[in-house]
N, C-alpha and C positions, 0 to 999 in steps of 0.2 A: 900648209898652215892649219887646216882643219884637223888633220891627224895629230899635229903637235898639240892641239888643245884637247885631245882625247875624244873627238866627236865621232859618233857612230856613223860609218859611211852609208849605212842603210837609211839614214835620216836625211839624206840630201840627194839632189838631182844635179849632176853636171850637164847642163843643157847642151853645150857644144859637143861634148863627147857622146851623149845619148842620141843626138840628131845625126851623128856620124858624118859631120861636115868634112869634106876633103877639097882639094884644090880644083877638082873637076866638077864640083856641085854647081849646077846652073845658077848664076846670079851672085855667087860669092867667089872671092879669090883670097887665098891665104897670104898674109903679109906679116911684117914685123909688128909686134904689139908693144905695149908699155914695158913688158919684160919678156924674156924668152922661156919662162917656166911652163907656159901653156900656149896653145894655138890661138892666133888672132885672125879674123876674117874681115875683108872689106866687102861691105854690102853695096852692090852696084845699083845704079839708077835704071834698072830694067825689070821687066816682069819676072817674078820668081815665086817658088812655092817651097818655103823653108818651114816644114812642120814635122811633128813627131810621127813615128810609125805607131801602129795600134798597140804593140806591146809596151812602148814607152808611155803612151797615154794611159794604159791600164795601171802601170806602176805609179804614175802621177796621181791618178784618181784615188788609189789605195793610200798613198801618203797623205793626201789632203783630208781624207775622211775623218770627221770628228776632231780635227785639229783646230785649236784656237790660237796657236802661235807659229809663225813662220816668217822667214826673211828672204827677199829677193835681192841678189847681189849681181853687179855687173861692172866691168871696166870698159869704157867706151870713149871714142873720139868722133863726135858728130860734126858733119860738115856745117859750117857757119850758116845761120839764117835758114836752115831747113827744118822740116817737121817730119816726124815719123814715130812709129810704134816700136819700142825696144823689145817688149815681150807681151804676148797675149795668150791667155787661156780662156777659150770661149766655146760655146755650143750654139751653132747657127749664128743668130744675131745678138746673143747675150754674152757679155763678158763677165767671167768670174774673177779674173785678175788681168788687168791690162795697164801697162806703164807707157805713157806717151810723152814725148818731148817736143814742144812747139817752139821753133826758133823764130816764128813770126810774131808771137806774143810773149816770148821769153817765159814760158810756163812749163812746169812738170805736172802732168795730170795722171791721177790714179783712178781707174774705172773699176767698179765692183758691183755686186748685187746684194740687196738686203730685203728679206721678206718678198722675194720674187720681183723686186723692182730695181732698176738701174740707179746707181749712185756715182757721183764723180767728186773727187777732191782735187782742188787746184792749188798748186804751190808756185808762186812767182819766183822764177829762177832761170838764169841764162845757162843752159847746158849745151846748146848748139853754138859753140864759139870756136870750133876747130881745135880745141885743146883736149888733152886726156883728163878724164874724170873717173873717180870711183863713186858709184851710187849704191845705196843700200836702203831698201824700204822694209821696215820691220812692223809686223802686226802682232799684237797681244790682246786678244779679245777685242775690245773697242778702242784700244790705244794704238796710235800710229806714230812711228818715228821715221823721219827722213834724214839720212846722212849723205852728204856729198863731200868727197875727199876727207873723210873721217871727221867732219865737222857736223854737229847736230844743227840742221837748218830749220826743221819744223818738228813740232810735237803737238798733237791734237787728239781729241776724242771724237770718234766717228761712229756711225752705225756699225755693229759687228758684221763683217762680211760673211756671206755663205761660203762654206768650204766643202760641202758634200756635192762634188761634181757629178753631173749626169754621165752615163756610159758613152754618150756621143761627144763628150768634150775632147778638145784637142789643143795642143800647144803650138804656137807659131812664134818664130824668132825673126825679128826685124821687119815685121809686117802684121797687119790686123787680120787679113784674110788673103785670098788669091788676087784681089784687085786694089786694095786700099791700104793706106798707112805705111808705105815703104820707107824704111829707115835708110839714111845715106850716111855712111861712115864706117868706122872699124869697131867691132865688138869683140871682147875678150873676157874670159873668166865669168861666164853667166851661170849662176847657181841658184837653186831654191833650197833653203835649209830649214828643217823643221825642229828647231831648238829655240829656247828663250834667248833673247839678245844675240841673234845669229850674226849681227853686224860685227861682232868681236872677231870672227874668223877673217874678216877683211881688214879690220883695224884693231890689232891686239892691244894697243895702248889704251883702248877705251874699256878694257875689262873692268867690271865692277861686281859687287856682291848684292846690290840692292834688288828687291823682288820685282818681278815683272808685273804687268797689269793683271795677268791671269793669276799669278801668285797672290796678289793683293786681294783680288775678288774672292779667291778661296779662303783667305784669312778672314775677310769681312763676313762671308757666309758662315764660317765656323763661329765667329763671335755672335752673329745673329741667332744661330742655333742655341748657343750657350745662354744668351739672354732669354730666349723663349723658355728653355728648361728652367732657368732661375726663376722666371715669373710663375711657372707652374708650381715649383717647389715652395715658393713664397706663399702662394695661395693655399696650398695644402697645409703649410705650417700655421698660417693664420687660422684656418678652420680647426686644426687640432688644438691650438691654444684656446679658441672659443669654447670648444667642447670641454677642455680641462677646467676652465674657469667655472663652467656650469656644474661640474662634478664636485668642486671643492666644498660645496655646502651640503652634500648629501653623503650618507653612508651606503656603500655598495657592497654587496656580497654576491658571489657566484652560486647559482642554484643548479639543481640537477632535474632533468625531466625524464621520467621513466614511465612508459605505457600510458602517456597522457596525464600523469600525476607529477606535480612539481614539489620537490623536496628542498628545504633550505640547507644552508651549509651546516654540516655536522649532524644532520638528521640521520636516523638509522631506521631500517625496516627489514622485514623478513620476506624473502621470496620463497613461498611454499613449494612452488613447482620445481624450483632448483635446489631446495634445501640449503639456502644461503642466507647469511646475514650481510646486509649491504649498508654502506654509509656514504653520504655525500661529502666530499672533501674538496673545497675550492672549485666546485663545478665538475668534478670528476667522480664517477661512481666507482667505489671500491667494494667488491664483494668477496667474501670468504665462505667456504662451505662450513656448515655447522659442524662443530667438533663432536664426534660420537664417542661415548665412553668405551673403553676396551671391553670386549666380550670375553667372559670366561665361562664358556658353555660346558655343561657336564659331559661325561663320556658318551652318553646316549643321545647327544644333540649336536647340531651343526648350525653356524650362523648363516642366515639367508635373508634376502630382501623380501619385504612384504609390501603389497600395494598400499600407497598413500602414506608410507612411513619413510623417513629419510635414513634412519640408521637400521642396520641389520639387527635381527633378533634371533634367539636360540629356538630352534624347532627340532623335534625328535627326528632322528635319522633312521633309515631302514638298511638292513643288510640282507643281501640275497647272493648266495653262491660265493661268498667272500668279497663281494663288491658292495661298497658303502654308497648309499644314495641319500641325497639331501631332500628336503621337502620340495615337492613338485617335480622331481626327476623321475624318469620312467625307465622300465626295463622290459625287454621282449622275451617272454618265456613261451609257453604254449599260447598264451594270449598276452595282451599289453597290460602292464600293471604300473601304477603310479604310487610314489611314497606320499602318504598323507597321515600326519600325526604319528609317525613311527610305524605305520602299517601299510603293506603293499595292497592297494585296492585295484580291482579289475577295471579297466577302461574299455568302454564299448564303442568308442568312436571308430569310424571306418576311415581307412587311408585313402586320400584322393588318387586318381589315376595319374601316371607319370608319362610325360611326352618324350621319352628317351629309351634307348635300348637297355636290356637288362644288365649288360656289362657296365653300363654307366650309372647303375643304381648305387647310392651311397647311404649308409645308415648313420645319421647324426648321433653324437654322443648323448646319452641319457634320453633318447627318444625311441619311439616304436615304428614310426613311418619313415620309409626311405625317401630320399630326394634325388634329383638328377645331379650328376657331378657339375661343380661350378655354381651350386645353389647360393643365392644371396641371403645368408642368415641375418645380416644387419638389417635388411629390409623388413624383417619380421618384428621389428620394434625392440631390438636388443638395446638395453638401457645402458648408456654411457653418459657421464657428466659432460659439462660444457668445455672442460679443459682436456678431455680425452676423446679419442676417435675409435669408432668401431672398425674392426678388421676381420675380413672373412678368411677362414681356413677351410680345409677339405670337409671336416665334419662338425664345425662349430664356428662361433664368432666370439671374439675376445675384445676387451677394451685396452687401448694403449694410450699412455699419456703423450700429449703434444710436446714438441721441443720446448724446453724452458720450464717444464712442469714435472712434479714428482708425485707418485701415488700416495694417497692418504692411508696410513696403517696397512700398507701392502696391498690395497685394493685399487687396481688401475682404472676402475670405473669412475673413481673420484680422485682428482689430482689437484694439487695446489701449486701456486707459482714458486719457482726457485728464486731466492734472492741472490743473484749472482754476485752482487756487490759484497754482501755480508759473507758469502761463502768463498770469496776470492776466486770466483770462476769467471773472470772477465779478462779482457785484453787492453784495458785502458792504460796508457803509458803515462810518463811524467807530465806534469802541468795540466792534468785532467782530473775530473771528479766523476766517479761512477754513480749513475742514477738508475735505480731498479725500475723496470717496466714490466707489465704483465707478459710473462713468457719470454722476456728479453731484458735488455739494459741499453743504456747509452752513455757516452763519455762526453761530459760538458767541459769546456775550457775554463781554467781558473781565470779570475779577473786579471785583465792585462795581457792575455794571450789570445792568439788567433788560431783557427783550425787549420791543420795540415791535411788530415784525413779523418775517417770515422773514429780513430783511436788515439790520435796524436794532436798536440797543439804546440805552438812555438811563440 
């Protein structure tokens, strides 16, 4: 029946099969049951020890661990007016699950543990009448159902039973322990099933789709979480509305703070150190290098940088041995000479000692003193703008524009941002708008569209 309902066999314990009861087991005799589809055993009125082997107990402990829903099923014929334990899962004197039928008081008793203390639920019902009965006890969190012969006899809320069994726990069938609670009668189809509404495997006509107690508790917890989230969002919304109402009466503008100075929106200033004109635009500082007029130097001059000036100026060049030298460049003849105002002037500076072998000596371009191979020319203060980077070579250092920037008038020491949007140098797809950024760009979604990736919206 269980297989017919698609139940996982790993989620149930067939107690009679697991205990390996046979006709020669002391204290029980195989007899005809309510049906012939499974074995039935008569539990005789003598001392007996019908309990699980260690490997079965371990399997039972693993199945019960952290479970909040399980069902005990049995088919039995109890001798009239007798009392006994149908099944007990216990550790020494403590019962984690025990089902007892008292024919003296006509009661079904369920013993369990809650917070380390014993609990008992009593259900008035005559089970010990010598007739065949199907009994099912279903637990779902703190919700208990008792079915007898596929009729719902009792339904009540109890303290949630402990299901994390100790390693010393064991299962007894037809008795409480070695000396007490002996059941008298026939037992068949004893199972423990770890699924919601497990009684359906015994009584298929009771199948239903209503949620179990555990399902309902999960739904209630989900609703409580949503209510808490809604309360937090409502508080944040009320706070935001309060702030907005305070701002309606004032005019606000975004300012820019640079080096401790505050500039208002649309204010402009000059950064002398960087030779840039800067403007505050809605809280964002936008700077551009000062535009230098194109230099048309005469034939006897070259454009060079001069200290404290942003733009190059024309300075007289020097020629030595067919080599053209700009202002400040040097050449090594019999002595070191430097180009100054179009004339090679002798330089009397002495070269510092080198900490490398002679074969690793390298003479830099337009210099007189050798350096060691791998020398860091950029560390000597080679001048590059904020949008360019200094790069070392074997005999010199050069400036190179960063990604997304272009040299100004062919001079890579000074670079300006490339407007990828205007130059169509972007990968923004349909449903997006290209927005230029310093050294880059981004693709914003058109109103009514949501982002797919960095370049697409849908």
